[in-house]
C-alpha positions in Angstrom: 48.9 -56.1 30.1 46.6 -58.8 28.8 47.0 -57.7 25.2 50.8 -57.7 25.5 50.8 -61.1 27.2 48.7 -62.7 24.4 50.8 -61.1 21.7 53.9 -62.4 23.3 52.4 -65.9 23.6 51.2 -66.0 19.9 54.5 -64.7 18.6 56.3 -67.6 20.4 54.1 -70.1 18.5 56.5 -70.7 15.5 53.9 -72.4 13.3 51.8 -69.2 13.3 54.7 -67.3 11.7 53.7 -64.0 13.5 56.0 -61.3 14.6 55.0 -58.7 17.2 55.0 -55.2 15.8 55.2 -56.4 12.2 52.0 -58.5 11.6 50.9 -59.0 15.2 49.6 -56.1 17.3 48.1 -55.0 20.6 44.9 -53.1 20.5 42.9 -52.3 17.3 44.6 -53.3 14.1 46.6 -50.6 12.4 45.7 -49.6 8.8 48.8 -51.3 7.5 49.8 -54.0 6.8 46.9 -55.6 5.0 47.6 -59.0 6.5 47.8 -58.9 10.3 46.5 -60.2 13.6 45.4 -57.9 16.4 44.6 -58.6 20.0 42.2 -56.2 21.8 41.1 -56.3 25.4 37.3 -55.9 25.2 36.0 -56.1 28.8 36.5 -57.5 32.3 34.3 -59.0 34.9 34.4 -59.4 38.6 35.7 -62.6 40.1 33.0 -65.0 41.3 35.4 -65.5 44.3 34.6 -62.1 45.7 33.2 -62.1 49.3 31.4 -59.2 51.0 33.6 -58.9 54.1 36.3 -56.5 55.2 38.2 -59.3 57.1 38.8 -61.4 53.9 41.3 -60.8 51.2 40.6 -59.8 47.6 40.0 -62.6 45.1 43.0 -64.4 43.8 41.9 -64.2 40.1 40.0 -62.0 37.7 38.4 -62.5 34.3 39.3 -60.5 31.2 37.8 -60.8 27.8 39.7 -60.2 24.5 39.2 -60.5 20.8 41.7 -61.7 18.2 41.1 -60.3 14.7 42.8 -61.8 11.7 42.8 -59.8 8.5 43.8 -60.6 4.9 42.9 -59.6 1.4 41.9 -63.3 0.8 39.0 -64.6 2.8 40.4 -68.1 3.0 43.7 -66.8 4.4 42.0 -64.7 7.1 39.8 -67.7 8.2 42.8 -70.1 8.2 44.9 -67.8 10.4 41.9 -67.2 12.8 41.4 -71.0 13.2 45.1 -71.6 13.7 45.2 -68.9 16.5 42.0 -70.4 17.9 43.8 -73.8 18.2 46.5 -72.3 20.4 44.2 -70.3 22.6 41.0 -72.2 23.2 41.2 -74.5 26.2 44.6 -73.3 27.3 45.2 -74.6 30.8 47.1 -73.4 33.8 50.3 -71.6 32.8 52.4 -70.2 35.7 54.8 -68.2 33.6 52.5 -67.2 30.7 54.5 -66.2 27.7 57.5 -65.6 30.0 55.7 -62.8 31.8 55.8 -64.4 35.3 52.0 -64.1 35.5 49.7 -67.0 36.0 46.9 -67.7 33.6 44.5 -70.3 34.9 42.6 -70.8 31.7 41.7 -69.2 28.3 38.5 -70.4 26.6 36.8 -69.2 23.5 33.3 -67.8 23.5 32.7 -69.7 20.2 34.6 -70.5 17.1 36.1 -67.6 15.0 33.6 -65.9 12.8 33.5 -63.7 9.7 33.1 -59.9 10.2 33.1 -59.4 6.4 35.3 -57.0 4.6 36.5 -53.6 5.9 36.1 -50.3 4.0 39.7 -50.1 2.8 40.6 -50.0 -0.9 40.9 -52.8 -1.8 38.8 -54.3 1.0 40.3 -56.9 3.4 38.5 -59.8 5.1 38.3 -60.0 8.9 37.7 -63.1 11.0 37.5 -62.7 14.8 37.6 -65.0 17.8 36.4 -63.9 21.3 38.1 -65.3 24.4 37.8 -65.2 28.2 40.9 -65.4 30.3 40.9 -66.4 34.0 44.2 -65.0 35.3 45.9 -64.2 38.6 44.9 -60.9 39.9 47.6 -58.3 39.5 
């Protein structure tokens, strides 16, 4: 669900010029196309709102971590796209209908600026830049 939500959000940002299923994907990046962006859920963590008591309700939010990978044959293009995506995601505040999903995201923050993973093993090799993010979202 998180991957699909973020893909929908990024596709709606016209200046990124990304199209879901064409050059913007959920999960690990496919082998083709060479130039693409992929959003992959990496881990989750327990809410710091959890209380040890059977009489209380479950936490109202949860944390999920995800990575956005931008790939291109040219290093500068991969880095530029990663930084543009980063500008849309880092510091995103409360959004009650995130990407039209009806779900509430309280915040999305980066775990640092995008960084270079180097080239992959394809022929010819492609450059990869990634950014890691933490989303605090409504549980459910």
